[in-house]
FIFI-904567 format. One record per residue (C-alpha): residue number from 1; x, y, z. Coordinates in pm, 1 decimal, padded with zeros to 6 digits. Layout:
! FIFI-904567
+-----+----------+----------+----------+
! pos !        u !        v !        w !
+-----+----------+----------+----------+
! NUM !        X !        Y !        Z !
...
+-----+----------+----------+----------+
***
This chain:
! FIFI-904567
+-----+----------+----------+----------+
! pos !        u !        v !        w !
+-----+----------+----------+----------+
!   1 !  06628.1 ! -09935.1 !  22207.2 !
!   2 !  06820.6 ! -09608.6 !  22207.6 !
!   3 !  06933.9 ! -09530.5 !  21854.3 !
!   4 !  07300.4 ! -09500.5 !  21762.4 !
!   5 !  07357.8 ! -09140.3 !  21656.0 !
!   6 !  07589.1 ! -09132.0 !  21354.0 !
!   7 !  07751.5 ! -08877.2 !  21124.8 !
!   8 !  07919.9 ! -08902.8 !  20783.6 !
!   9 !  08230.8 ! -08714.6 !  20676.7 !
!  10 !  08263.7 ! -08701.9 !  20299.7 !
!  11 !  07948.3 ! -08709.0 !  20087.3 !
!  12 !  08077.0 ! -08844.0 !  19757.8 !
!  13 !  07936.1 ! -09168.3 !  19618.8 !
!  14 !  08024.1 ! -09386.3 !  19915.6 !
!  15 !  07948.0 ! -09117.2 !  20171.1 !
!  16 !  07598.8 ! -09084.7 !  20028.0 !
!  17 !  07547.4 ! -09459.8 !  20070.8 !
!  18 !  07672.0 ! -09448.8 !  20431.2 !
!  19 !  07434.7 ! -09162.5 !  20501.2 !
!  20 !  07147.6 ! -09352.7 !  20341.7 !
!  21 !  07218.1 ! -09654.5 !  20562.6 !
!  22 !  07217.5 ! -09452.6 !  20884.7 !
!  23 !  06903.0 ! -09274.3 !  20769.0 !
!  24 !  06717.0 ! -09598.4 !  20688.2 !
!  25 !  06844.7 ! -09849.2 !  20944.0 !
!  26 !  06600.3 ! -09886.1 !  21237.9 !
!  27 !  06856.5 ! -09854.5 !  21518.2 !
!  28 !  07065.0 ! -09567.2 !  21377.3 !
!  29 !  06996.6 ! -09196.6 !  21337.1 !
!  30 !  07187.1 ! -08979.6 !  21091.8 !
!  31 !  07257.0 ! -08650.4 !  21271.7 !
!  32 !  07474.8 ! -08458.7 !  21024.0 !
!  33 !  07702.5 ! -08470.1 !  20720.0 !
!  34 !  08036.6 ! -08301.2 !  20654.3 !
!  35 !  08184.4 ! -08199.6 !  20320.7 !
!  36 !  08425.3 ! -07917.6 !  20244.3 !
!  37 !  08256.1 ! -07861.9 !  19906.3 !
!  38 !  07943.8 ! -07667.3 !  19995.9 !
!  39 !  07729.2 ! -07780.2 !  19702.5 !
!  40 !  07787.0 ! -08149.3 !  19775.2 !
!  41 !  07743.0 ! -08107.0 !  20148.0 !
!  42 !  07422.6 ! -07908.5 !  20122.0 !
!  43 !  07280.2 ! -08149.6 !  19865.4 !
!  44 !  07335.9 ! -08452.0 !  20091.9 !
!  45 !  07205.0 ! -08263.7 !  20395.6 !
!  46 !  06887.0 ! -08171.6 !  20208.3 !
!  47 !  06838.0 ! -08530.2 !  20090.7 !
!  48 !  06839.5 ! -08666.5 !  20444.1 !
!  49 !  06705.9 ! -08366.0 !  20632.9 !
!  50 !  07012.5 ! -08311.7 !  20853.0 !
!  51 !  07260.8 ! -08027.4 !  20910.6 !
!  52 !  07566.9 ! -07978.4 !  20691.8 !
!  53 !  07905.6 ! -07874.7 !  20822.9 !
!  54 !  08206.9 ! -07778.6 !  20618.4 !
!  55 !  08465.0 ! -07906.7 !  20865.2 !
!  56 !  08488.9 ! -08200.1 !  21105.1 !
!  57 !  08571.8 ! -07966.7 !  21394.1 !
!  58 !  08236.7 ! -07792.5 !  21344.8 !
!  59 !  08061.6 ! -08127.9 !  21366.0 !
!  60 !  08235.3 ! -08208.7 !  21694.5 !
!  61 !  08149.9 ! -07868.3 !  21838.7 !
!  62 !  07784.5 ! -07879.0 !  21737.2 !
!  63 !  07649.3 ! -08234.8 !  21745.7 !
!  64 !  07614.8 ! -08519.6 !  21994.3 !
!  65 !  07691.3 ! -08851.0 !  21822.0 !
!  66 !  07858.9 ! -09184.4 !  21890.3 !
!  67 !  07967.5 ! -09319.9 !  21551.4 !
!  68 !  08120.5 ! -09151.6 !  21247.8 !
!  69 !  08183.7 ! -09282.5 !  20895.2 !
!  70 !  08493.4 ! -09137.0 !  20730.6 !
!  71 !  08438.0 ! -09152.4 !  20355.2 !
!  72 !  08685.9 ! -08895.3 !  20227.5 !
!  73 !  08989.3 ! -08958.3 !  20009.7 !
!  74 !  09256.0 ! -09159.5 !  20190.2 !
!  75 !  09487.5 ! -08858.5 !  20207.2 !
!  76 !  09261.0 ! -08720.6 !  20482.5 !
!  77 !  09206.3 ! -09043.7 !  20675.5 !
!  78 !  09489.9 ! -09017.2 !  20925.8 !
!  79 !  09409.0 ! -08659.6 !  21028.2 !
!  80 !  09036.2 ! -08724.8 !  21057.0 !
!  81 !  09074.2 ! -09062.8 !  21224.5 !
!  82 !  09298.6 ! -08924.1 !  21496.5 !
!  83 !  09073.7 ! -08620.1 !  21542.2 !
!  84 !  08765.1 ! -08833.7 !  21607.8 !
!  85 !  08959.8 ! -09089.5 !  21811.5 !
!  86 !  09082.5 ! -08816.6 !  22047.5 !
!  87 !  08720.9 ! -08703.1 !  22080.7 !
!  88 !  08621.7 ! -09056.4 !  22185.9 !
!  89 !  08405.9 ! -09128.4 !  21880.3 !
!  90 !  08367.4 ! -09474.5 !  21731.3 !
!  91 !  08487.5 ! -09486.1 !  21371.5 !
!  92 !  08390.8 ! -09667.1 !  21053.5 !
!  93 !  08676.7 ! -09596.2 !  20812.2 !
!  94 !  08644.3 ! -09658.9 !  20441.6 !
!  95 !  08947.2 ! -09839.3 !  20304.8 !
!  96 !  09228.1 ! -09781.4 !  20236.6 !
!  97 !  09362.9 ! -09658.6 !  20567.7 !
!  98 !  09601.1 ! -09398.8 !  20420.5 !
!  99 !  09812.2 ! -09334.2 !  20108.2 !
! 100 !  10137.7 ! -09462.0 !  20265.4 !
! 101 !  10223.3 ! -09751.9 !  20492.7 !
! 102 !  10377.2 ! -09516.2 !  20748.0 !
! 103 !  10058.6 ! -09308.5 !  20770.6 !
! 104 !  09847.8 ! -09623.6 !  20787.8 !
! 105 !  10051.3 ! -09757.4 !  21078.9 !
! 106 !  10044.2 ! -09419.9 !  21253.9 !
! 107 !  09665.9 ! -09403.6 !  21219.6 !
! 108 !  09611.1 ! -09752.3 !  21361.5 !
! 109 !  09854.3 ! -09696.6 !  21647.4 !
! 110 !  09701.5 ! -09359.0 !  21729.7 !
! 111 !  09347.7 ! -09498.4 !  21741.7 !
! 112 !  09462.1 ! -09792.5 !  21954.4 !
! 113 !  09636.1 ! -09552.4 !  22192.3 !
! 114 !  09307.4 ! -09367.5 !  22244.9 !
! 115 !  09133.7 ! -09700.0 !  22308.5 !
! 116 !  08843.6 ! -09630.7 !  22071.7 !
! 117 !  08654.5 ! -09858.1 !  21833.4 !
! 118 !  08755.8 ! -09843.9 !  21465.9 !
! 119 !  08623.6 ! -10070.3 !  21190.7 !
! 120 !  08767.6 ! -10064.5 !  20838.8 !
! 121 !  08513.9 ! -10125.7 !  20565.5 !
! 122 !  08631.6 ! -10426.9 !  20363.5 !
! 123 !  08287.1 ! -10519.7 !  20238.2 !
! 124 !  08384.1 ! -10852.7 !  20077.2 !
! 125 !  08433.6 ! -10994.5 !  20427.4 !
! 126 !  08056.8 ! -10952.8 !  20466.4 !
! 127 !  07966.8 ! -11096.4 !  20125.5 !
! 128 !  07769.5 ! -11423.1 !  20179.0 !
! 129 !  07967.9 ! -11601.0 !  19906.9 !
! 130 !  08307.7 ! -11522.9 !  20055.1 !
! 131 !  08178.4 ! -11590.0 !  20406.5 !
! 132 !  08069.2 ! -11936.5 !  20294.4 !
! 133 !  08412.9 ! -12002.5 !  20146.2 !
! 134 !  08567.4 ! -11894.7 !  20477.4 !
! 135 !  08333.8 ! -12120.7 !  20676.9 !
! 136 !  08409.0 ! -12425.9 !  20464.5 !
! 137 !  08779.7 ! -12348.3 !  20464.9 !
! 138 !  08784.8 ! -12327.1 !  20844.2 !
! 139 !  08602.8 ! -12662.2 !  20860.8 !
! 140 !  08881.9 ! -12817.6 !  20654.9 !
! 141 !  08666.6 ! -12891.5 !  20350.5 !
! 142 !  08941.0 ! -12774.2 !  20112.9 !
! 143 !  09235.8 ! -12932.0 !  20295.0 !
! 144 !  09563.6 ! -12744.3 !  20285.6 !
! 145 !  09547.1 ! -12434.2 !  20069.1 !
! 146 !  09767.9 ! -12456.1 !  19762.1 !
! 147 !  09690.7 ! -12150.2 !  19552.0 !
! 148 !  09465.0 ! -11850.5 !  19497.1 !
! 149 !  09390.1 ! -11659.1 !  19179.5 !
! 150 !  09203.2 ! -11328.9 !  19168.6 !
! 151 !  09106.4 ! -11121.4 !  18866.1 !
! 152 !  08959.2 ! -10772.9 !  18896.5 !
! 153 !  08909.7 ! -10585.4 !  18569.0 !
! 154 !  08753.5 ! -10242.6 !  18582.7 !
! 155 !  08679.0 ! -09997.7 !  18306.7 !
! 156 !  08876.7 ! -09692.0 !  18200.0 !
! 157 !  08607.2 ! -09476.9 !  18357.4 !
! 158 !  08738.7 ! -09591.8 !  18694.9 !
! 159 !  09094.7 ! -09496.5 !  18601.7 !
! 160 !  08981.0 ! -09153.6 !  18488.0 !
! 161 !  08780.8 ! -09092.1 !  18806.0 !
! 162 !  09006.8 ! -09244.5 !  19072.0 !
! 163 !  09348.5 ! -09251.1 !  18903.8 !
! 164 !  09439.2 ! -08883.9 !  18962.5 !
! 165 !  09433.6 ! -08930.4 !  19341.1 !
! 166 !  09469.8 ! -09302.8 !  19414.7 !
! 167 !  09592.2 ! -09616.0 !  19236.1 !
! 168 !  09484.3 ! -09954.7 !  19109.4 !
! 169 !  09636.9 ! -10158.6 !  19391.7 !
! 170 !  09522.4 ! -09970.6 !  19698.6 !
! 171 !  09180.0 ! -09875.8 !  19564.5 !
! 172 !  09054.8 ! -10210.3 !  19430.6 !
! 173 !  09308.7 ! -10495.5 !  19430.6 !
! 174 !  09348.9 ! -10463.0 !  19807.6 !
! 175 !  09015.2 ! -10646.9 !  19843.2 !
! 176 !  09151.3 ! -10957.4 !  19670.6 !
! 177 !  09477.8 ! -10944.5 !  19863.3 !
! 178 !  09281.2 ! -10926.8 !  20187.1 !
! 179 !  09077.0 ! -11233.0 !  20090.5 !
! 180 !  09393.6 ! -11433.7 !  20028.8 !
! 181 !  09538.6 ! -11327.8 !  20365.1 !
! 182 !  09207.8 ! -11395.1 !  20544.7 !
! 183 !  09164.6 ! -11741.5 !  20398.0 !
! 184 !  09527.3 ! -11845.0 !  20434.3 !
! 185 !  09584.9 ! -11744.4 !  20795.3 !
! 186 !  09965.4 ! -11743.5 !  20772.9 !
! 187 !  10194.0 ! -11450.2 !  20707.7 !
! 188 !  10272.0 ! -11331.6 !  20354.2 !
! 189 !  10649.4 ! -11361.8 !  20322.4 !
! 190 !  10736.5 ! -11255.0 !  19967.0 !
! 191 !  10580.4 ! -11069.0 !  19674.3 !
! 192 !  10675.4 ! -10993.8 !  19317.4 !
! 193 !  10493.2 ! -10789.0 !  19055.5 !
! 194 !  10505.3 ! -10643.2 !  18706.1 !
! 195 !  10297.6 ! -10358.0 !  18563.5 !
! 196 !  10229.4 ! -10189.9 !  18230.7 !
! 197 !  10149.2 ! -09824.1 !  18163.5 !
! 198 !  10002.4 ! -09726.7 !  17827.7 !
! 199 !  09645.4 ! -09599.9 !  17821.8 !
! 200 !  09677.2 ! -09453.7 !  18172.8 !
! 201 !  10009.1 ! -09275.8 !  18109.3 !
! 202 !  09852.0 ! -08930.0 !  18108.8 !
! 203 !  09676.3 ! -09008.1 !  18437.1 !
! 204 !  09998.6 ! -09126.7 !  18598.2 !
! 205 !  09886.7 ! -09473.1 !  18701.5 !
! 206 !  09928.5 ! -09833.6 !  18587.8 !
! 207 !  09701.8 ! -09988.2 !  18326.5 !
! 208 !  09743.1 ! -10330.9 !  18484.3 !
! 209 !  09936.5 ! -10510.5 !  18756.2 !
! 210 !  10010.1 ! -10882.5 !  18783.7 !
! 211 !  10147.6 ! -10991.3 !  19121.8 !
! 212 !  10240.8 ! -11309.7 !  19306.0 !
! 213 !  10237.3 ! -11368.2 !  19681.1 !
! 214 !  10409.3 ! -11643.8 !  19878.9 !
! 215 !  10275.8 ! -11739.7 !  20222.6 !
! 216 !  10466.0 ! -11883.0 !  20517.5 !
! 217 !  10273.8 ! -12210.5 !  20492.8 !
! 218 !  10379.9 ! -12255.7 !  20128.5 !
! 219 !  10062.3 ! -12143.0 !  19951.0 !
! 220 !  10090.5 ! -11906.2 !  19656.4 !
! 221 !  09857.7 ! -11636.7 !  19528.6 !
! 222 !  09829.3 ! -11465.6 !  19190.8 !
! 223 !  09656.9 ! -11134.9 !  19123.5 !
! 224 !  09560.9 ! -10985.5 !  18785.5 !
! 225 !  09405.5 ! -10639.3 !  18802.6 !
! 226 !  09342.8 ! -10365.8 !  18545.0 !
! 227 !  09117.8 ! -10070.6 !  18460.4 !
! 228 !  09156.2 ! -09997.9 !  18089.4 !
! 229 !  08864.5 ! -10164.3 !  17909.2 !
! 230 !  08609.8 ! -09925.5 !  17752.8 !
! 231 !  08306.8 ! -09895.0 !  17978.3 !
! 232 !  08074.3 ! -09957.0 !  17683.8 !
! 233 !  08234.1 ! -10296.8 !  17618.5 !
! 234 !  08177.2 ! -10429.5 !  17970.5 !
! 235 !  07824.4 ! -10546.8 !  18050.4 !
! 236 !  07914.1 ! -10575.7 !  18421.4 !
! 237 !  08034.3 ! -10274.9 !  18624.8 !
! 238 !  08330.4 ! -10483.5 !  18740.5 !
! 239 !  08456.5 ! -10809.5 !  18593.1 !
! 240 !  08601.9 ! -11004.0 !  18884.9 !
! 241 !  08653.5 ! -11359.0 !  19003.9 !
! 242 !  08828.7 ! -11542.4 !  19286.3 !
! 243 !  08954.2 ! -11901.5 !  19295.4 !
! 244 !  09089.8 ! -12112.8 !  19581.7 !
! 245 !  09257.7 ! -12451.2 !  19529.1 !
! 246 !  09332.0 ! -12691.1 !  19814.0 !
! 247 !  09447.9 ! -13048.9 !  19857.8 !
! 248 !  09090.1 ! -13172.0 !  19915.7 !
! 249 !  08883.5 ! -12926.8 !  19713.6 !
! 250 !  08837.0 ! -12564.7 !  19628.4 !
! 251 !  08600.3 ! -12278.3 !  19558.0 !
! 252 !  08534.6 ! -12031.2 !  19279.4 !
! 253 !  08341.9 ! -11703.9 !  19303.3 !
! 254 !  08222.1 ! -11526.7 !  18988.5 !
! 255 !  08178.4 ! -11165.3 !  19086.9 !
! 256 !  08051.5 ! -11033.5 !  18754.8 !
! 257 !  07728.6 ! -11230.4 !  18712.1 !
! 258 !  07457.3 ! -11160.2 !  18966.7 !
! 259 !  07189.3 ! -11357.6 !  18787.9 !
! 260 !  07015.4 ! -11064.0 !  18620.2 !
! 261 !  07052.0 ! -10960.1 !  18256.7 !
! 262 !  06906.2 ! -10635.2 !  18127.8 !
! 263 !  06888.5 ! -10525.6 !  17765.4 !
! 264 !  06721.5 ! -10240.0 !  17581.8 !
! 265 !  06759.6 ! -10078.8 !  17240.3 !
! 266 !  07107.9 ! -09951.4 !  17322.0 !
! 267 !  07273.7 ! -10162.4 !  17590.7 !
! 268 !  07319.6 ! -10505.1 !  17742.1 !
! 269 !  07402.4 ! -10503.2 !  18111.4 !
! 270 !  07466.2 ! -10731.8 !  18408.0 !
! 271 !  07366.6 ! -10502.9 !  18697.4 !
! 272 !  07555.1 ! -10525.3 !  19026.0 !
! 273 !  07314.4 ! -10664.5 !  19284.3 !
! 274 !  07590.3 ! -10768.9 !  19524.2 !
! 275 !  07808.7 ! -10485.9 !  19643.3 !
! 276 !  07591.7 ! -10179.6 !  19713.1 !
! 277 !  07268.5 ! -10189.9 !  19513.3 !
! 278 !  07002.8 ! -09934.8 !  19600.9 !
! 279 !  06673.5 ! -10117.7 !  19557.0 !
! 280 !  06315.4 ! -09997.4 !  19601.5 !
! 281 !  06345.5 ! -10122.3 !  19961.3 !
! 282 !  06664.7 ! -09918.2 !  20019.0 !
! 283 !  07037.2 ! -09988.8 !  20038.5 !
! 284 !  07126.9 ! -10357.3 !  20017.7 !
! 285 !  07414.9 ! -10593.8 !  19945.9 !
! 286 !  07763.4 ! -10622.1 !  20093.8 !
! 287 !  07784.3 ! -10259.4 !  20204.9 !
! 288 !  07456.9 ! -10292.8 !  20395.5 !
! 289 !  07580.5 ! -10616.1 !  20558.4 !
! 290 !  07912.4 ! -10457.2 !  20654.4 !
! 291 !  07754.3 ! -10146.8 !  20807.5 !
! 292 !  07496.4 ! -10356.2 !  20990.7 !
! 293 !  07780.3 ! -10566.3 !  21133.6 !
! 294 !  07958.3 ! -10251.6 !  21253.4 !
! 295 !  07645.4 ! -10112.4 !  21419.0 !
! 296 !  07576.8 ! -10448.9 !  21585.1 !
! 297 !  07935.3 ! -10450.8 !  21715.4 !
! 298 !  07885.8 ! -10103.4 !  21862.5 !
! 299 !  07557.5 ! -10204.1 !  22029.9 !
! 300 !  07693.5 ! -10528.9 !  22173.6 !
! 301 !  08043.5 ! -10396.5 !  22254.7 !
! 302 !  08215.5 ! -10644.3 !  22022.0 !
! 303 !  08527.5 ! -10617.5 !  21811.8 !
! 304 !  08451.7 ! -10515.4 !  21450.6 !
! 305 !  08463.4 ! -10765.4 !  21166.4 !
! 306 !  08772.3 ! -10582.0 !  21037.5 !
! 307 !  08993.7 ! -10390.2 !  21278.5 !
! 308 !  09261.3 ! -10138.8 !  21187.1 !
! 309 !  09532.0 ! -10383.0 !  21293.7 !
! 310 !  09386.4 ! -10653.1 !  21067.0 !
! 311 !  09354.8 ! -10407.4 !  20778.2 !
! 312 !  09724.7 ! -10328.2 !  20804.9 !
! 313 !  09808.5 ! -10678.2 !  20678.6 !
! 314 !  09676.5 ! -10615.5 !  20328.4 !
! 315 !  09824.1 ! -10264.8 !  20328.1 !
! 316 !  10168.0 ! -10411.1 !  20398.2 !
! 317 !  10131.1 ! -10640.4 !  20096.9 !
! 318 !  10011.4 ! -10355.0 !  19873.0 !
! 319 !  10310.0 ! -10139.2 !  19955.1 !
! 320 !  10548.5 ! -10433.9 !  19916.3 !
! 321 !  10405.1 ! -10490.2 !  19567.5 !
! 322 !  10461.9 ! -10121.2 !  19490.4 !
! 323 !  10822.6 ! -10161.8 !  19600.4 !
! 324 !  10857.5 ! -10464.4 !  19372.9 !
! 325 !  10726.5 ! -10257.7 !  19081.9 !
! 326 !  10991.2 ! -09992.7 !  19149.2 !
! 327 !  11284.9 ! -10225.5 !  19200.9 !
! 328 !  11190.9 ! -10511.6 !  18965.5 !
! 329 !  11293.9 ! -10744.4 !  19246.0 !
! 330 !  11105.3 ! -10983.2 !  19478.7 !
! 331 !  11031.7 ! -10814.9 !  19811.3 !
! 332 !  11048.7 ! -11005.2 !  20140.2 !
! 333 !  10805.6 ! -10906.5 !  20412.0 !
+-----+----------+----------+----------+
***
């Protein structure tokens, strides 16, 4: 089989993992990486034995490839997405789509206008646990959905790293909002939210947000998300859970405990073996499953597991919640 030639734009933490996948996966070939910071770009290029380019335009001028992962900050997503779409390249876009709803919509519409493939990387949609909940829900095992509750508590290290250029809702809570929308199937019609800013005041972001969502079919969702706990006090990298209640049954996913406990003289940890672990055999977990699904969709000319149009649904809810935080009023969608 002819290998899918792929490139990665942005070689931070996630970009490195994307590059590792393309380098390791049997039917893909990593051809180049792009990063405007020379030290990061050259380091990733040396790791995988491929060329480094400082700008996306240089990549397009110099390399023949079919698929590109865009792993930069969301402020660059619209510009890069439209650039590669106009060049006819298939796109795997890390979420979120863009820092505003208007830019997100413009990106999706622009890519659709060019008629190119774009997947958005919501990895929980490829997590076996959440896929099983979706399967049973679609079979009717839970009856009519009544409520959802999601908790996602990160550490202050996340706020310090991500807070200066993104926010709690669009960077992490958007995953839980997407799960509620995916499972429910009807349109979100109203949101309300409250936030608190104390520890993160100097960063300019919320410490925590609690939000409620009402769906057209009557179901309600509740979201509790924060990133203020000291990293040393959290044995798991991310303390998260998701609960679904229906008229015939329900489901609960504990995202913090992966079944492995590690302790030494200084620490006690619950390592993350679910989302993007790098094991002796290579990249694994939800990110591997999501990228494999995207590559399979490219090979077999299928729609991606998460399209730009589908991703817009959770973005609309995120920005409605932000409006509720500003106005202190329920927001109708």
